[in-house]
C-alpha positions, 0 to 999 in steps of 0.5 A: 743785521743789515736793515733798509728803512723807507719812510715818507716822513723825516726831519726837518718835518715834524710829526710822529712818523718822523720821530719813529723813524729817527728814534728806532733807526738810532736805537737799532744802530746802537744795538749793532745793526747796520741800517740805511734810512731812505727819506725825503729831502723836502728840497732844503736839507743840508748835505752835511747832515749825514754825519749827525746820525749813527746810521746811513741816511739817503735822501730822495727828492720829495716832500710830504706824501701825495698819491701822485708820488706813488710811482716814483716811490715804487721805482725808488723801492725797486732800485734800493732793495737790490743795492745790498743783501738786506736782512730786513726791508722796513716800510716805516709808514703807509706810503711805502707799503705798496712799493715794498710789496712790489719789490718782494721778488727782488730781495730775500729780506724779511718785509716789515711794515709799521702801522700807526693807526689812522692810515688803517681807516684811511685805506678802507676806500674801494680804490685803496682796497683794490690796490692793496689786493692787486699788489698783495701788500700783506702777502708772503714774508710780510710782517706787521708791527703795530704801535699798540694793542689797539692798532694791532686789533684795528688792523686785524679787524680790517685785513685778513692776515694771520694773527701771528704776523701782526705784532703789538710793539709799543713805541719808546721814549727818547733819553732827551726827556729824562735829561736835565731841566731848569729848576721848578721854581725858576720855570714857575717864576718865568711863567708867573706861576706861584709856588702853591699852585697846582700846574696841569700841562697839555702838549698837543696840537690845538685840534678838535680830536685832542679834546682841549675843549673837553678838558676846559669844560671839565676844569670849569665845572670844578669847585671854585676853590679847587678850580682857582688853585689850578694853572693850566699850561697849554703848549702846541701849534694851532690846528683847524682855524675854526676850532682854534677860534672857538677854543680861544673864545671859551678860554676868554669867557672862563674864569680858569687860569689858562696860559696858551703858550703856542709852539715851544722848543723841546727844551722849554717843554722839558722845563715846563714838565719839571715845573708841573704836577701832572699831565692832561690830554683828553682826546675824543673820538674823531668821526673822520676816522683819525685815531690816537694810535699810541700817545707818545706825549704821555710817555715824554711827560712820564719821563719827567715824573708826571702822572697823566689824566687821559681818556680811554681811547685808541692806544692811550691805555698802552701809554697810560696804565690806568691807576698805575701811571695815571687816570683814564676817564671816559671822554665826557666832561663829568668823568674827566672832572672826577679824574682831575679832582682826584689828581689835584686834591690827593698829593699822595696818590699823585706821588704814587702815580708819578713813580709808576709813570717814571718806571713805565717810561723807563721800561718803554725805551726806543732800544726795547722797541728796536729790539722787538721790532727787528729781533735784535738782542737787547743791550746788557743795560736794558736786560738788567733794567727789565730784571729789576722791574717788578711789572714790565710792560709785557707782563701788563699785556699778558695779565688776565685783566689785560686791559687797564681799569678806567677811573670809576664814574662815581666817587 
């Protein structure tokens, strides 16, 4: 199979779409596909990098997308689709949807477009809707890959195309997160954490929609003895300056044991996961229309055997299976507090959820994602694992009670 992928985000820029493009291309190459990735150069990428990927990487001059880049992307797509007989032309994110659609007549390839969540709401302005209609973006031969059931349903509610052309294909978790870590005691010692403390970790940009303030409000409401037994490690770069200042003020005036660690390399985060007891990220609805399309970070923590406390928003219920790999609460401090109490106080429950989290992470590999996205046959190893798993993800999706159960409001 010969695949052309066009993406507006890629390394060295950080972000979910760049991770998606790199990981699914790597997995597709591992399954035997020939894949070419066309990505921006950010005016600083080394020309010696091409050999570091198992796929062909072609750079174009550019950086993070803006509307003025669209004409250049249209010409880029028109030129690239004619270079070879591709079986699939894949627009990995929204900025390449119109360019790929306008190249439809220049290739016989199957056209594939991936939606991640937020861009579905952002394309609802009058001007963007007109552009989508005029260019027939979701016309014949175009299929949509959504990163969760939530994203699939949101897309279907906004655009009138046949449901059979919209597929919910959850993301995967990299093998890196299953890799070796420093010992639990060694990492705790490095961060000054006693062995008897319960460690809760959050990894996310410090921005309002990620809900750090909601977690802190819930943590602050816990009984004093339990509250003082928990150490909260907060990892991630700063977001909006006003929110960061507000949150830091909240931390300073609380009596909770909180370590604001800022940005850390993935190796350090992996070590922290190994020293922690559970993961917590309590996102909140964003009035600006940004959504949590999936929640890959929950899977990365799960790969280290961490159950999660999350909020039942967006596509999070595909990343955290309620009462199987963690607890899902409504995005309110009292509901989150009840989930924290149950996770922190009940070691047996935490262990059971940890086992489920690890199994769920292993079932959602990038290889599985690439196989479902492109129609590639899975490897023998992935097939064997699925036959050994009692409740693989697809069986969860097709149960009669297909939406996971949320943690109850009462005890």
